[in-house]
N, C-alpha and C positions, 0 to 999 in steps of 0.2 A: 284796723290794719296796722296802725302805729304800734300797738301793743304786741301784735304778732311779730312784727319786724324786730322790735326790741328784744323779744324772747329769742329769736333766731340769732341775733347778734350776741346775746348773752351766752347762748350755747356755744357759739364759735369761740368766744373769748375764753370760756372755761376750758374748752378742749385745748386751745392754744396755750393757756397758762400751765396746764399739767404736762403737755408735750415739751414746753420750754423748760420745765423743771427737770424732766428726764434728760434733755439735751445738755443743760448747764451742768448737771451732776456728772454726766459722762465726760464732758470736755474738761471739767475742772478736777476730776478725781485724781489723776496722776500728780497734779500739783499739790492737792490737799494731802495726799499720802506722803509727799516729800516734806512739806512744812504745814503744820496746823494753821499757821497764820493765813494761809491761802484760803481756808474755809470762809473766813470773814470776807475776803475779796470776792469769792464766788457768790456768797449770799447778797452782798451789795449789788453785784452785777445783775443777778436774777431779779431782785426786788425792784430795781430801777427799770428793768425790762417790763415787769408786770405793770408798773405805774404807767409807763408809756403805752403799752398795748391796751390798757383799760381806757385811756383817753382816746386812742385811735379807733378801737373796735366798738365800744359801747358808749362813748362820750362821757366817761367818768374821769374827769380831771381830778388832780389831787394837789394839796398844798400843805406845807408844814410851816407853822407859825411859832414864834417864840425863839428862845435861845436853846439850841441843842447842846446838852452837856457833853463835854469832851474828855473829862477826867472820870475818876471813880465816882459813881453815883448809884443810888437806888431810884429807879424810875417806876412810879406808881401810876399806871395808865388805865384809862377807861377802855373797856373791851366790848366792841359791838359786832365785829366780824373779822374774818381772816385778813381783810384788807388793811385794818389798822396795824396788824402785825407786819404786813408788807411795808407799810409806810414807815414804821419805826425802824425796821431793819435797813431801810434804804438810806437813813441819815445818821443813825447812831454809829460812832466810830468803831466800837467793839461791843455789840449787843450780846447778851446772854439772857436766858429766860428761866423763870420758875415755871415748870410745866408738868403736866400729868405724866406719871411714870409710863402709861401705856403708849404715849407718843414716842418715847425713846425706842420702841420696838418697830416703828413704822419704817418702811424702806425710804431711803434718801433723807427724809426729814430727821429721823432718829439718829442716823450716823453723823450728819452735819451738826446736829444739836450737841452730841457728845464732843465733837471736835472743837466747838467754840466754848464749851464749858457750861452748858445749860444745867440747871439743877432739877432733878427729878423728884416729884412728890407723889406719894401714895395717899390719895385723898381719903381712902377708907380707914386710915389708921390714926388720924387726928394727932394725939400727943407724939407718937413716934414720927409722924410725918413732919411735924414742926421741928423736932430735933434733927431729923435727917436733912431738912431744908437748910437749917442753920449751918450744919456741918458742911454740906455741899457748897453753900454760898461762901463760907470762909476759906474753902480750898479754891480760891479764884485762880485765874490764868497767870497771875504773876505780873501782869501789865494792867494799866488803867482800863477799866471796863464799866459797862453800864448794865446793871442787873435789873431786868424788867419783871415786875410782878403785877398781876391784875388783882387789886384789892377785893373785888367782888367774887373772885374765884372762877368766873365763867363769863361767857358772852351774855350781855344783857341788852335785849332789844330796846330801841327808843320808846319812851313812854312807860317802861317798866322799872321797878326798883328792886334791888337786892341789897341786903346789909353788907357793909364793909367788914371783912374778916380780920382777926388779930394778927395774922401772919406778917402783914406789912410792918406793924409796930415791932414785932419780934426781930425782924431783919434790921429795921432802922436802929433799934437799940444795940443789937449785937455787932453790927458792922461799923457803927459810928460815922455813917456817910450822910451827906445831904440827900434829902428825898425830893425828887422832882416830879410834881404831879403833871399828868397829861390828860387833856380833854379831847373829845372826838365827836364827830357827827356822822361817822362812816356808815353806821347801821341804817341811816335814812336811804342810802343808795345801794347797799349790799346787805339785804336782810338775812337774818338767821333762818336756816332751813328753807331757803328759796333759791331757785336757779336764776331768778331775774336780777339783772344788774341795771340800775337806772342811771340815766345821764345826770350830770350836775357837778358840783364842786365838793369833794370830800376833803375834810380838814382834820388834822390833829394839831393841837396847840400845846407846846411846852409852857407851863405856868411858872410862877415865882417859886424857886426852890425853898424848901423848909430846912433850916440849919439843923445840924445834929444837936441832941441833948434835951429835946422836949419830952415831957412825960407821955406815955403811950396814949392816954385818953385825949390829951390836947392835940397830939399829932393826928389821930384818926378823925377828930372833929374838924380840924382845919383842912385835912385832906379831902374828906367827903364833901365839905361845903364848897371848896374851890373847884374840884373836879365836876361835881354835879351842876353847879351854877354855870360854869364855863361851857360844859357840854350842852346844857339847855340853850344857852345863847347861840352856840354854833348850829344846833339843830333848828332853832327858830330862823336863823339866817338862811338855812337850806329849805325853808318852807314847811318844816314839820311842826304840827301843833299837837302837843301832848293831850291825851284824853283827859277829860275832867274827872276829878275824884268825887264819887258819890258822897253827899253830905257835906 
């Protein structure tokens, strides 16, 4: 019975989350058309709403640990679900994302993404995609911002591993910014390709920044080690036990 009730609560929460997205977009659109800066305020308001409604409806509380960067920074984050995006956007002063080109065409999300200066990437074109990403990143909004990239390139469920891609190192070298790793346990409660939202404490944690100037290989080694170890710690804290590796 408990599982059924949680599934019902999850469905109510998901419906409320998307209805709220439409509502916030409608209310804020005149202000966003007037000034681009209002797009960031609208996103902050919506993401804080989702965090509050997740706690209220499905019992999914959320916590942000570590020092949130306030100036120009490259944020290299663990990506497990849509909720870690919500949490990042709720606290970063001026977030913008490296994101799939297809998402730029989606209603509401794509329009707001363009307004805040997100960088579109065509993942099927590799070399061209990297050059386009660097060009888009260097055409920043002209004010301090935090460019978020997911080094593994996609959502990775707890207990699974995907290699870290070189795009992060390319941005780090080209932009000359500190790289701030972010760990997460969010996928324990908000699984990939599932409608169930589980109660508990979802955490993202901003880790020690990596200063500019490291060779690419050293950056990626440090980044992967810090993000994966911290994410494993947070997931264990949430009660998740990674499956054992054969052999």
